[in-house]
N, C-alpha and C positions, 0 to 999 in steps of 0.2 A: 140879894144878900149883901150886907154891909161890907165894904172893902176894908179889910183889917190892916192893909199896908199903911194907911194914913194914921190909924190908931196906934200901931206898934211898928214904926219904921225900922226898929232894931231887929225885928224878926225877919231876917232876909234869907234864911235857909229854907228852901222849899223842898217838900217831900211828898211822895204819894203813899197813902196809907189805905190798905184794903183789909176789911175784916168780914167774917161770916157771922151771921146771927144764928147762934146755936139754939138759944131760947129767945124768940122774938116777942118779948113781953112789952106791954105798954110802958112808955117812959124810958126805954132802954137808950134810945138815941140821945135824949136829954141828959141822961147820966154820963154817957160817953163824952158828950160835948162839954159838960161841966168838968169832968176829970181832965180833959185836954186843956181847958182854959185855966184850971188851977195849977197845971204844970207849966204854964207859960207857952202853950201851943195854940195858935190861931187857926181856925178853919176858913179857908178861902172859898172852896166849893165842895159840895157833897151831893151824892146821888146814889141810888141803887144801881148796881152794874150787872147783877144777875138776880135771880129770884130770892136768894137768901144772903146776898152780899151787898156791902156798901163800899163805895170808893170815895176818898177824900183827898183833896189837895190842901196840905197844911203848911204852916210857916212857924219857925221858931228861931231863937237867937243862939241856941245851943243844941246840937244834935243829941247830947246826952239826955236832954229832957224827953226826947222821943224814945230813946232807949229805956228810960225809966217807965214811960207809959207802957211799952211792950212788956216789960218785966211785971208791972202791976197787973196787966191784963191776963197773965198766966193764972192768976188766982181768981179771975172772974169767969164763972162757968157759962155766962150768957153769950160770950163772943169768942171767936178764934181768929187771931191775927194771921192773915194770908201773905201780905206783901208790905214791905216798907222799903222804899227806894227813891232815888231821884226820879222825878216824873219823866216818863217817855211820852212820845207823841200818842201812842196807843192808850196810855193811861189818861191823858187829858181828854181824849175823845170819848173814852168810856164814861168819865164823870160828866162830860158835857151832854152826851146823848143817852146815857143810861144803859149802854150795852157795849160789849167789846166788838171790835171789827174782827172779821174772820181771817185767820192766819193758817197757812199750810203747816201741818204738824211736822213734816220732814224738812221742807225748805222754808225756813223762817222769814225769808225776804219776800215771799209770795203772799199777797193779801187779796181777798176775794170780796166783791161787792155785787149786788144785783141792782137793776135799774131803779127800784124804789128806795135804794140807799144812796142815791147820787148826792144828796145833801151831806151825808157823812163822808163820802169820798171827796167832795170839794173841800171840806174841812181838813181832811187828812192831807191832801195835796197842798193846801194852803199852809198848813203847819210845816211841811217839808220845805216849801219854797221860802218860808220866812227864816228858816235856820241858816246861819252863816256857814253853809257847807256847800260844796259843789257836788250835786247829785246827778246820777244817771238813772232815770226812771223809765221802765218799760210798761206799756199798757196794752194788754190783749183784749180783744173783744170783736164781736161781729159788727157789720155795718149798721149804722143808725141806733146803736145802743147808748151813745152819749159820751164817747171817749173825748172828742174834741171839745165839746161844751164844758165838760168837767175840768179840763186843763185850763181853758180860758177863764172860767168862773173862779177857779182856784187862784189864778194869777191876779185877778181883780181883788179877791179876798186878801191876798198877800201884798197888794199894792205894788205888783211887779209888772213891768212891760213884757209883753210876749211877742215873739217873732216866729213866723212860719218859715222854715228853711225848705220844707217840702210839704205839700198838702193837696187835698182834693176839695177843699172848702171853697165854694163859689166857682172857682176854676182851678185847674191843675197848676200847682206852683212848684218850680224847681229853681231855687235861687242858685246863682253861680258866683255871686260875690255879695259882700256887705259893705255898706257905707261906713266911713270911719266912726260916725256916731252910733252905729248899731252894734259896735263891740262894747259890751258893758257887762261886767261880771255879776250884776244884779238882775239881768234879764233872764227870762225863761225862753229857751229855744226849743221849738217844736218840730219834730221830724216825723213824717209819714214813712215808716219803714218799707211799705209796699211800693210807694212811688220811687223812693231812692234806690231800692234794690233792683227795680226793673227798668230804670232809665239807662240810656247809653251815653248820656251827657257827662263827659269826663270832668268838665269844670264844676258841675254840681257835686259830683262825688268827691272831688278834691276839697271843695268847701266843707262838705260834711266831715271829712277826715280831719280837716283843720279845726272845726268846731268841736269835734269829739275830744280834742286835746285842750280846748279852751276852758279855763276854770270858771264854769258857770253851770246852772241847772239846765240839763237837757232832758226832754221827754220824748220817747220814741214810741209811736203807735206801731203795732205789729212788729215787736222786737224779734220774733222768731224768723220772719222774712228778712229783716235787716241784717241779722248776724250771719245768715247763710251767704249773703252776697258781699258784705263789707268786712268780713274776716274778724269779727268780734265774737265773744262768747257770752253766755248768760252770767258768767262769773264777773264780767265787767259791769254789770248792773247792780245798783245798790238796792233797788226795790223793783219788784214786778207786781203789777196790779192787774187783776182779771175782773172784767166788768161783763155781766150777763143780764139778759132779760129776766131770767129766773135761774134758780140754783142748778137745775138739771140741763141747762142749755150747753151744748158742746161748741167749743171755739175751733173752727176749721178754716182752712186757707184755700179751698178749691176755687172759690170765686176770684180771689186775688191772683191766683196762678193763671186764670183765664183772662187776665188784664181788665178786670172790672174797675180798676182805679181811675179809668177815664170817666166813669160815672161819678156823680157827686153823692157820696154816701152820707154826708153830714148836712145836707141842705136844710133839713128840718131845724137845725140850730137857729136859723134866722126867721123861722116861721112866725114868731111873735112880734117881729119888728115891722 
């Protein structure tokens, strides 16, 4: 699709628009696009986000033009406007991938993915990493489901440097200090909550406590084990991600409590190298 930013640089107000096709007649999308264009609203991206819905990222130079479109659409029986708002990460992913990521109905900060949705998960994490905010993200999941590879791939996508503070990747890692150059608020710091929670190394735990207060993105694998030992709560996390092999897989911690962290659960990450 043509980049409308170059054609209309003055249209710098970005919004997410979602509507439902009440009567999905031929030519409807063209009519909607023409109406938006005539009102001075450019379409950046568009995609079906559910069976009967379309999502659009649009730009305009005046938000009143979008309000005018919403008003006019009330008299168009073919569509029903669902959402108009500043684009959220979830909106951008819906337009990019053609579906919404799954979100817990009661706890809105919990997002669920399956193994075959890792591409969407990487995009989701990458978008969070690119935001100029200091996030604390927890990732739940059984061994070998793809937690670590998703974090690393998202860091690459976001052009961020990642550092393992604790890990079982290749070998068990328990950092006790960081070099001066490793302190950078644009880095992504990765913590294996099982390793950190079960170590007796005080220097490692002191470093983790220091980094938890450091203004940068931290990603904690096995956050439930981490908070039990490190005296944090789930309320401290901005996002909780659950990654499963399939939707019905249960996430349990019996193996971790049997000290399986000395085994390398993510060795398959490098199997292609």
